C-alpha positions in Angstrom: 8.3 17.1 12.5 8.3 14.8 9.5 5.1 14.6 7.3 3.0 11.5 8.0 2.3 9.3 4.9 -1.1 7.5 5.0 -1.7 4.4 2.9 -5.4 3.8 2.8 -6.8 0.5 1.7 -10.5 0.2 0.6 -11.0 -3.5 1.1 -13.8 -6.1 0.7 -14.8 -8.0 3.9 -13.2 -10.4 4.5 -10.2 -9.0 2.7 -8.7 -11.3 0.2 -6.9 -11.1 -3.2 -5.7 -7.6 -3.9 -7.0 -6.2 -0.6 -5.0 -8.6 1.3 -1.8 -8.1 -1.0 -2.1 -4.2 -0.3 -2.6 -4.6 3.4 0.5 -6.8 3.7 2.5 -4.5 1.4 1.5 -1.5 3.7 2.8 -3.4 6.7 6.1 -4.0 5.0 6.3 -0.3 4.1 5.5 0.7 7.7 8.4 -1.6 8.8 10.7 0.3 6.6 9.6 3.9 6.6 9.3 5.6 10.0 6.5 8.1 8.8 4.2 5.6 7.0 1.0 4.5 8.6 -2.0 2.4 7.3 -5.6 2.8 7.4 -8.3 0.3 6.2 -11.8 1.1 5.1 -14.2 -1.8 4.7 -16.3 -1.6 1.5 -19.5 -1.2 3.4 -18.2 1.9 5.3 -17.0 3.8 2.2 -18.5 7.0 1.0 -20.0 7.3 -2.5 -17.1 9.2 -3.8 -14.5 6.6 -2.5 -13.2 4.2 -5.1 -14.5 0.7 -5.0 -12.2 -2.0 -3.5 -9.5 -3.2 -4.0 -8.2 0.4 -4.0 -5.1 1.8 -2.4 -4.6 5.6 -1.9 -1.3 7.2 -0.6 -2.0 10.6 1.0 -5.4 10.7 -0.7 -4.1 10.0 -4.2 -5.4 6.8 -5.9 -2.7 4.3 -7.0 -3.2 3.0 -10.5 -1.3 0.0 -11.6 1.1 0.8 -14.5 1.3 -2.6 -16.1 -0.8 -5.0 -14.3 -3.9 -5.3 -12.1 -1.8 -5.0 -8.9 0.1 -1.8 -7.8 3.8 -2.9 -8.0 6.3 -2.7 -5.1 8.3 -0.3 -7.2 5.3 2.0 -7.6 4.7 1.9 -3.9 8.2 2.9 -3.1 8.4 5.6 -5.8 5.1 7.2 -4.3 6.1 6.9 -0.8 9.5 8.4 -1.5 7.9 11.2 -3.5 5.6 11.9 -0.5 8.6 12.2 1.8 9.1 8.7 3.1 11.9 8.5 5.6 13.6 5.2 6.0 14.6 3.9 9.4 18.5 4.1 9.9 20.2 1.2 8.2 17.2 0.2 6.1 16.9 -0.1 2.4 13.8 0.4 0.4 12.1 -3.0 0.7 11.4 -3.7 -3.0 12.5 -7.4 -2.7 10.0 -7.8 0.4 7.1 -6.1 -1.6 7.7 -8.2 -4.5 7.7 -11.4 -2.4 4.3 -10.4 -1.1 2.9 -10.3 -4.6 4.6 -13.6 -5.4 3.2 -15.3 -2.4 -0.4 -14.4 -3.4 0.2 -15.3 -6.9 1.1 -19.0 -6.4 -1.8 -21.3 -7.1 
């Protein structure tokens, strides 16, 4: 059996901004990788040791943006693949789709 990869998003209620971006990016990744799933945790339900929103964890590891305030599509793909992400047959890593999510929310 293939290992499951969990993308956990700690979000504000209602989700907006980075929280919404991360949720949409997780959906894109679930459509491309057969062993990726998503969990969301509203801010008011997080434990004291959970990071503050907007936070994204992959298999329990907090994702820290390298160059900006938003975790990039490239960073998501690299982490999912390092964790054993398995693409559906005939599907390429969805970098363009992930970048499009960020771009869509970045427009004024």
